[in-house]
C-alpha positions in Angstrom: -33.4 4.1 -27.8 -36.5 2.0 -28.3 -34.3 -1.1 -28.6 -32.6 -0.2 -25.3 -36.0 0.2 -23.6 -37.2 -3.2 -25.0 -34.0 -4.8 -23.8 -34.4 -3.2 -20.4 -37.9 -4.4 -20.0 -36.9 -7.9 -21.0 -34.1 -7.8 -18.4 -36.5 -6.7 -15.7 -38.9 -9.5 -16.6 -36.2 -12.2 -16.7 -35.0 -11.2 -13.2 -38.4 -10.3 -11.7 -37.6 -10.9 -8.0 -34.2 -9.2 -8.2 -35.8 -6.2 -10.0 -38.6 -6.0 -7.5 -36.3 -6.0 -4.5 -34.1 -3.4 -6.3 -36.9 -0.9 -6.8 -38.7 -1.6 -3.6 -37.3 1.5 -2.0 -38.5 3.6 -5.0 -42.0 2.0 -4.8 -42.3 2.8 -1.1 -41.0 6.3 -1.5 -43.3 7.2 -4.4 -46.3 5.5 -2.8 -45.7 7.5 0.4 -45.4 10.8 -1.5 -48.6 10.1 -3.5 -50.5 9.0 -0.4 -49.4 12.1 1.5 -50.2 14.5 -1.3 -53.7 12.8 -1.8 -54.5 12.9 1.9 -53.5 16.6 2.2 -55.5 17.4 -1.0 -58.6 15.7 0.6 -58.0 17.5 3.9 -57.9 20.8 2.1 -61.1 20.0 0.3 -62.8 19.1 3.6 -61.4 22.3 5.3 -62.8 24.4 2.5 -66.1 22.6 2.5 -66.6 22.8 6.2 -65.3 26.2 6.9 -67.1 27.9 4.0 -70.4 26.4 4.9 -70.5 22.8 3.6 -71.0 23.8 0.0 -73.2 26.7 0.9 -72.6 29.9 -1.1 -74.3 32.4 1.2 -72.3 35.0 3.0 -73.7 36.8 6.1 -72.9 40.4 7.1 -73.8 41.5 10.7 -73.0 44.2 13.1 -69.9 43.7 15.3 -68.7 45.8 18.2 -64.9 46.0 18.7 -64.5 42.8 16.7 -67.2 40.9 18.7 -70.7 39.9 17.6 -73.1 42.7 18.5 -75.9 41.9 20.9 -79.1 42.8 19.1 -81.1 43.0 22.4 -79.3 46.3 23.0 -81.3 47.8 20.2 -80.0 49.9 17.3 -76.8 51.5 18.5 -76.0 55.2 18.2 -74.3 56.2 15.0 -75.8 53.2 13.0 -78.7 54.2 10.8 -81.5 51.8 9.8 -80.6 49.8 6.7 -82.3 51.1 3.6 -83.5 49.5 0.4 -81.0 51.6 -1.5 -78.1 49.9 0.3 -79.6 46.4 -0.4 -80.1 47.2 -4.0 -76.4 48.4 -4.3 -75.3 45.1 -2.7 -77.6 43.1 -5.1 -75.9 44.9 -8.1 -72.5 43.7 -7.2 -71.0 41.3 -9.8 -71.3 37.8 -8.5 -74.2 38.4 -6.1 -77.3 36.4 -7.1 -79.7 37.5 -4.4 -79.7 39.6 -1.2 -82.0 39.7 1.8 -82.1 41.6 5.1 -83.4 40.2 8.4 -83.4 40.7 12.2 -82.5 38.0 14.6 -82.2 37.3 18.3 -80.7 34.5 20.3 -83.6 32.7 22.0 -82.7 32.6 25.7 -85.8 30.6 26.9 -87.9 32.9 24.7 -89.7 30.1 22.8 -92.0 27.5 24.4 -94.3 24.7 23.4 -96.5 23.9 26.5 -93.8 23.6 29.2 -91.0 22.7 26.8 -88.5 25.5 26.2 -86.2 26.0 23.2 -83.4 26.8 25.6 -81.0 28.1 22.9 -81.2 28.9 19.3 -82.3 31.9 17.2 -85.5 33.7 16.3 -85.5 35.5 12.9 -87.7 38.2 11.5 -87.7 37.7 7.8 -89.0 39.1 4.5 -90.4 37.1 1.6 -87.0 36.9 -0.2 -85.3 35.3 2.8 -85.8 31.6 2.2 -84.8 31.8 -1.5 -81.7 33.8 -0.8 -80.5 31.7 2.1 -81.3 28.5 0.2 -83.9 27.0 2.6 -87.0 25.2 1.4 -90.1 24.2 3.3 -90.0 20.4 3.9 -93.3 20.1 5.6 -96.3 22.5 5.7 -96.1 25.7 3.8 -94.3 29.1 3.5 -95.8 32.3 4.7 -98.4 33.9 2.5 -98.0 37.3 1.0 -100.6 38.7 3.4 -98.8 37.1 6.4 -95.6 38.8 5.3 -97.2 42.2 4.7 -99.4 42.3 7.7 -97.2 40.5 10.2 -99.5 37.7 11.2 -98.4 35.6 14.2 -97.3 32.6 12.3 -94.0 30.7 12.5 -91.8 28.4 10.6 -89.2 26.3 12.4 -86.3 24.1 11.5 -85.8 20.4 12.3 -83.7 21.1 15.4 -86.4 23.3 16.9 -89.0 20.7 16.0 -87.1 18.0 17.8 -86.4 20.2 20.8 -90.0 21.4 21.2 -92.2 18.6 19.9 -90.2 15.4 20.6 -91.1 13.8 17.3 -94.8 15.0 17.3 -96.2 16.8 14.2 -95.7 20.5 14.9 -97.9 21.7 12.0 -100.9 23.7 13.3 -99.6 23.7 16.9 -99.2 26.9 18.9 -95.8 28.0 20.3 -95.1 31.0 22.5 -92.4 33.5 21.5 -91.9 36.1 24.3 -95.3 34.9 25.7 -97.0 35.7 22.4 -98.8 32.8 20.6 -97.6 31.9 17.1 -99.0 29.1 14.9 -96.4 26.8 13.3 -97.2 26.5 9.6 -94.1 24.9 8.2 -90.7 23.1 8.8 -87.8 24.1 6.7 -84.9 22.1 5.2 -81.5 23.6 4.6 -80.9 22.8 0.9 -77.1 23.0 1.4 -77.0 21.0 4.6 -73.8 18.9 4.7 -71.1 18.1 7.2 -71.0 19.8 10.5 -69.3 23.1 10.1 -66.1 24.0 12.0 -65.5 27.4 13.5 -62.3 29.1 14.2 -63.4 32.1 16.4 -66.3 32.9 18.7 -67.5 35.5 16.2 -67.8 32.9 13.5 -69.6 30.6 15.9 -72.2 33.3 16.7 -72.6 34.2 13.0 -72.9 30.7 11.7 -72.8 27.9 14.2 -74.9 29.0 17.1 -77.8 30.0 14.9 -78.0 26.8 12.9 -77.0 24.3 15.5 -79.6 24.9 18.3 -82.8 25.5 16.4 -84.3 28.3 14.4 -87.7 29.9 14.5 -88.8 32.3 11.7 -91.6 34.8 11.8 -92.6 37.6 9.4 -90.5 40.7 9.9 -93.5 42.8 10.4 -94.5 40.7 13.4 -91.1 41.4 15.0 -92.3 44.4 17.1 -94.9 42.2 18.7 -92.3 40.1 20.4 -89.2 42.5 20.5 -88.7 46.1 19.4 -89.2 48.2 16.3 -85.7 49.5 15.7 -83.2 46.7 15.8 -80.1 46.1 13.8 -80.6 44.0 10.7 -78.2 41.6 9.1 -77.7 40.9 5.4 -77.5 37.5 3.7 -76.2 37.4 0.1 -76.1 34.4 -2.2 -73.1 34.5 -4.5 -72.3 32.6 -7.7 -69.0 31.1 -6.6 -68.1 30.0 -3.1 -64.7 31.5 -3.4 -66.3 34.9 -3.8 -68.0 34.8 -0.4 -65.2 36.6 1.5 -64.6 39.4 -1.0 -68.2 40.0 -1.8 -69.1 39.9 1.9 -66.4 42.5 2.6 -67.7 44.7 -0.2 -71.3 44.4 1.1 -70.0 45.4 4.6 -68.2 48.4 3.1 -71.4 49.6 1.6 -73.3 49.3 4.8 -70.5 51.0 6.8 -70.5 54.1 4.6 -73.2 55.7 6.8 -72.0 54.3 10.2 -70.4 56.9 12.3 -69.9 54.9 15.5 -66.1 54.0 15.5 -66.7 51.0 17.8 -69.4 49.4 15.8 -69.1 48.2 12.2 -70.7 45.7 9.8 -68.5 42.8 9.1 -68.7 39.6 7.1 -67.7 36.1 8.4 -64.1 35.4 7.3 -64.3 31.6 7.2 -62.7 31.5 3.8 -59.7 33.3 5.1 -59.4 30.7 7.9 -59.7 28.0 5.3 -56.9 29.6 3.3 -54.7 29.9 6.4 -55.3 26.3 7.4 -54.7 25.1 3.8 -51.3 26.9 3.9 -50.5 25.1 7.1 -51.5 21.7 5.7 -49.4 22.4 2.5 -46.4 23.2 4.7 -47.0 19.9 6.5 -47.2 18.2 3.2 -43.9 19.6 2.1 -42.3 18.4 5.3 -43.8 14.9 5.0 -42.9 14.6 1.3 -39.3 15.5 2.2 -39.2 12.8 4.8 -40.7 10.2 2.4 -38.1 11.2 -0.2 -35.4 9.7 2.0 -36.7 6.3 1.0 -36.1 7.3 -2.6 -32.5 7.9 -1.7 -32.3 4.4 -0.3 -33.9 3.1 -3.4 -31.5 5.0 -5.6 -28.5 3.5 -3.7 -30.1 0.0 -4.3 -30.4 0.8 -8.0 -26.8 1.9 -8.2 -25.7 -1.3 -6.4 -27.6 -3.6 -8.7 -26.3 -1.7 -11.8 -22.7 -2.1 -10.6 -23.4 -5.8 -10.2 -24.9 -5.9 -13.7 -21.8 -4.2 -15.2 -19.7 -6.8 -13.5 -21.9 -9.7 -14.8 -21.9 -8.3 -18.4 -18.2 -7.5 -18.7 -17.8 -9.9 -21.6 -20.9 -8.4 -23.4 -19.5 -4.9 -23.0 -16.1 -5.9 -24.2 -17.5 -7.7 -27.3 -19.7 -4.7 -28.2 -16.8 -2.3 -27.9 -14.6 -4.7 -29.9 -17.2 -4.6 -32.7 -17.1 -0.8 -32.7 -19.7 0.3 -30.2 -18.9 3.8 -29.0 -18.6 4.8 -25.4 -21.7 6.9 -25.8 -23.7 3.8 -26.9 -22.7 1.8 -23.9 -23.4 4.8 -21.6 -26.9 5.3 -23.1 -27.7 1.6 -22.8 -27.0 1.4 -19.1 -28.5 4.7 -18.3 -31.7 3.6 -20.1 -31.8 0.4 -18.1 -31.4 2.3 -14.9 -34.1 4.8 -15.8 -36.5 2.1 -17.0 -36.0 0.2 -13.8 -36.8 3.1 -11.5 -39.6 4.4 -13.8 -41.2 1.0 -13.4 -40.9 1.4 -9.7 -42.4 4.9 -9.9 -45.4 3.7 -11.8 -46.0 0.8 -9.3 -45.5 3.3 -6.5 -48.1 5.6 -7.9 -50.6 2.7 -8.1 -49.8 1.7 -4.6 -50.0 5.3 -3.4 -53.4 5.9 -4.9 -54.8 2.7 -3.4 -53.3 3.6 0.0 -54.8 7.1 -0.2 -58.2 5.7 -1.1 -58.1 3.3 1.8 -57.1 6.1 4.3 -59.8 8.4 2.9 -62.4 5.8 3.6 -61.1 5.0 7.1 -60.6 8.7 8.0 -63.8 9.9 6.2 -61.9 12.3 4.1 -62.6 13.3 0.5 -60.5 11.4 -2.0 -58.3 13.8 -4.0 -55.7 12.9 -6.5 -53.3 15.7 -7.7 -52.5 14.7 -11.3 -49.4 17.0 -11.6 -48.0 15.3 -8.5 -48.5 11.9 -10.2 -46.4 13.1 -13.2 -43.8 14.6 -10.9 -43.5 11.4 -9.0 -42.9 9.3 -12.2 -40.5 11.9 -13.5 -38.7 12.0 -10.2 -38.3 8.2 -10.2 -36.8 8.4 -13.7 -34.4 11.1 -12.5 -33.3 8.8 -9.6 -32.4 6.1 -12.2 -30.4 8.5 -14.3 -28.6 10.0 -11.3 -27.7 6.8 -9.5 -27.2 4.9 -12.7 -24.7 7.4 -14.0 -21.7 5.9 -12.1 -22.3 2.3 -13.2 -23.0 3.4 -16.8 -19.8 5.5 -16.8 -17.9 2.6 -15.5 -19.2 0.3 -18.2 -18.5 2.8 -20.9 -14.9 3.2 -19.7 -14.1 -0.6 -19.8 -11.3 -1.4 -22.2 -12.5 -4.1 -24.6 -9.3 -6.2 -24.5 -9.2 -6.1 -20.7 -13.0 -6.9 -20.6 -12.6 -9.9 -22.9 -9.5 -11.1 -21.1 -11.2 -10.8 -17.7 -14.0 -13.1 -18.9 
């Protein structure tokens, strides 16, 4: 067998141009398959990354009414009790939950001003001292709230970069006074999102309200005990939980919502977690189906390549009629001749498969750079591609090999 492989490689090298043209269809087919699989793999990675929070591992649980985001300005609805420390502790004890925090929030409809400049949209949060750590924010400029400010509800505020740009136009916001619902608050810090990444994509209006609206238009944070100064005492709270693994966001968010819903008696209002991971899974299923379709189309070029291999092997049998006759005259068995030509065919197409893999990886890398997609190589598919190319050689080389094995040695030598 090793001798057959060496002879096959020598034959390919001695007829380089003919061999290249023969396996060109195989190269194109394998390269197309590898490129398609790699692009879909990168697309799936980007979908998962963008839909599940750009690498963020924080799930949010909020009230919803009939499947829609609940408007907190309506106050705490009937049949929904105030969230307790006991419920938060139960959520924090769930396996896979690293930290949990509760907070209140309102959409800022022209509620925040600096001089005559409004923060037209965005969100105001009332937070506890565990909020920034749980939600993975850190103070980039200035400072965090002090323990006294948290406990006594001082009128101080921390803003994010979007709010700073909207209100201060590049000026230093630290120490400045902003108005929230006509109440003065001193800006003491500017936060940075430690998991900030690509712009998130949202698949429903509910996800947009839960994730996109709040982060995209500017955020203002005040101590939760200062909340009644600007809004109301009894308002619905949301929960943020940081999980160990991003893939656990959806199931742990649902379990947290189930704990909070145990005491909710209003049938129209429930706590619900954002389901962006489920959307990611659905879209990944769709892209995988598209991959299968495109791979099937690309495989047609392998059929063309296989026909080319069969044609060149038939020519090879014709060219080597005397060699085959001589071998059979010297006692070579039919199986020996069959194995020799099948090996040559398999080596030829395997060479095309390896070259196709290399071209496909290069093409996928180029497309990932141009399309700004993560570059992903699926190793099992690489092995499948090379194995498939070898199978093409065996399948389409079977008829020429069988023809060579059946040659009568006397007729073969006389024909020469």
